N, C-alpha and C positions, 0 to 999 in steps of 0.2 A: 221251228227255231230259226232265229235271224242268224246264228253264227254256224249254222251247216250247210255245206256247200250244196247245190242242187245235182242233180244224177247227171251223167255224160248223155251227150246228143244222141248217143247209140238207143237208147230205150225210146224215148220219146219219138225219135223219127220211124219207128216200127221197121227197121232194116230187117233184112232177110238174116239168118243166122248160116244158112248153106245155101249154094246155089243149085241149079237145076239137076248137076249129078250128085248130089249129096254132100258136096265138100264144104267146108268152112267158108263162109263168104271173106271177102277182103274186109269188109267194115268188122265181121265179128273177129276176124285175128287181129286187127289193129286196136279195137278194144280190151282184147284179151292182153295183148303186148302190154298197153298200159296198165292193165291191173298189176300185170305181172311185175313191172317195174317198180311200180308204187310198194308192192308188198316186198320186194327183194330190198328195198331202201328203208323199210319199217321194221321188218319181222326177222328173225333168225329161222334157220331150218327148224327149230324147236316150237317155232311160234312167238317168240318172245321177244318183244318191242327192244327195237335198238335204234329207231328213228330219234331224230333230233325234236324236240319241243319246241317250237314256236315262240317267243316271247308274247305274241298275243293271245296265247292259249289261255284260257281262263279256267279256274278252279271252282267246281259246282258251288254255289251259294256266294259267291264273290264277285264282284264287278271289274276289278282291274285285270290287267294280264299278267301270268305268272311271273313275268320279266320284272315287274314292278314288287310283285311280293317277295322276291329273294334276292333284289339289288343291293341289299348290303351283306351278303352271306358270300364270302370268296371261294377262292377253288378248292380249298381246305377243308369248307365247311363250318369256319369261326364267323359268327356275326361281328362285323366291323363296328368302332365306336359309333358312326353315325346312324346304326340300327339298334342303338341300346338307349332306354329311354334312362333318365336319370332319377336317382332316388330320392324320395322327398317325405315329410312328414306323413302325407294322406297317399301317397301312391308309392308301391315297390318298384324297383329299377335296380341296376346297376350300377357301379362306379365307373364311369368312363376314364380309360386311360389316354394319356398324352399322346399324339401321332408320333409314330415310330417307337413307342414303348415295344417291349419285346415280349414282356411277360403278361398273362390275365390272371394272376392270382387274386388280384383284387376283385376281380369281377364275380368271385363267390358270393359276392353281397346277395346278388342277383337273385340266389338259391333263397335266401332267407323269406319267411313270411311277413306281412305288413306289420305284426307285432313285434316284430324284432327290431324295426327302426325306433330311435329315440325321439319321439313326437314332441314331447314337453323340455327336451333338453336338459335333463338329469345327468346325463353323462359328462355333460359341459360344466354344469355347477360342481360336480363331484371332483372335477378336474382342478376347478379354480379352488375348491376347498383343499385339496390335497397340496397344490403348491403353496397355500398361504400356511398350512402346518409344517411344511419343509422347510419353508423362509423361517418360521419363528422357532424351529430346532437349530437353524444355520444361526439365528442370533442369541439365541441362548448359548450356544457355544463359543459365539466371539464376544459375548458379552454387553451386545446390543438388544438386549430384552424390549420387547414392546409390551409394556404394563397393561395395555390393554386387553391383550390376548392371554394374559394369564387366567390359569383356572382359579375358582373361587374356593380357597383353602375349607370355606367353613362347611362345604359339602361333602368333604373327605372323611372316609372313616381311619382310625388310627389316629397315633401321635409320632410324632418325628422324634427321631432317637438322637442322643448327644454325637453318635458316630456319623450320621449324616449331614453334622452340623461343621464349617470350616473351623480349623482351630487357630483362630487369629483373635480370640480373646484371653485377658491374665488369669494366671491361676494363683489366685491370692486369699489370705483370710483376714480380714479389717477385725480390728477389734473397738467397740463403742465404750465409751466412759460410763462411768455410772451415773446414776439421774440422783441419787441421795446420799448420804453421808454413811449409811447402812447398807447401801446396794450392793451389787454386783454387776461387773462389767459384761458386756455383752458382745457378740461378735456375727459377721457375715461372712461366709465361705464361697468364693467366686471360682468355678471350673470353666476355662474355655470364655470367662468372660461372663457365664450365668450363674446366678445365684443359686447353690444349691442347698445349701443350710443357712440358719439364721438363727441366734440366741439373742432377745431381748434384754437389754439393760435396763437395771431395776434402780 
């Protein structure tokens, strides 16, 4: 593999491991010292890796160095805004906070499935309808009703009662004259301006 360093020069040079007296040769001691120094800086007493991984080191199956892979992760292990993709109707993503923001609560959007995003804009339409409904309620309260937004009363069940009407009409009974010499007078009775009973004149 191209990213594997070649062996030291000790092996291919076939330097002797021991001298004529059976003692370790100087070349062999030097290579052992080199190996020991490398191991001391890479592994602890239990053989656990404690060395520094170079930014150029790669992860199997990936071409870029590990420094590029983790470049948007800070020392606390939090992904920075530049490393978060923006949510869109066709792609899951997260809400990017402004630079300097101290809270990442909005980032919880990144944990939602793509089906959770409102691709058709139905939420926006519902918001607009709710605002229009609230505006109508305010206009009704203030007396500036938009008649185009009033419901069609013909489709409503039941009848309005007298107590639901404002008390602005007259309470009066009107007598109507006889129509013939031997006839009788008639009458019309109004309550709150509404005709409630009538007797035709004859």
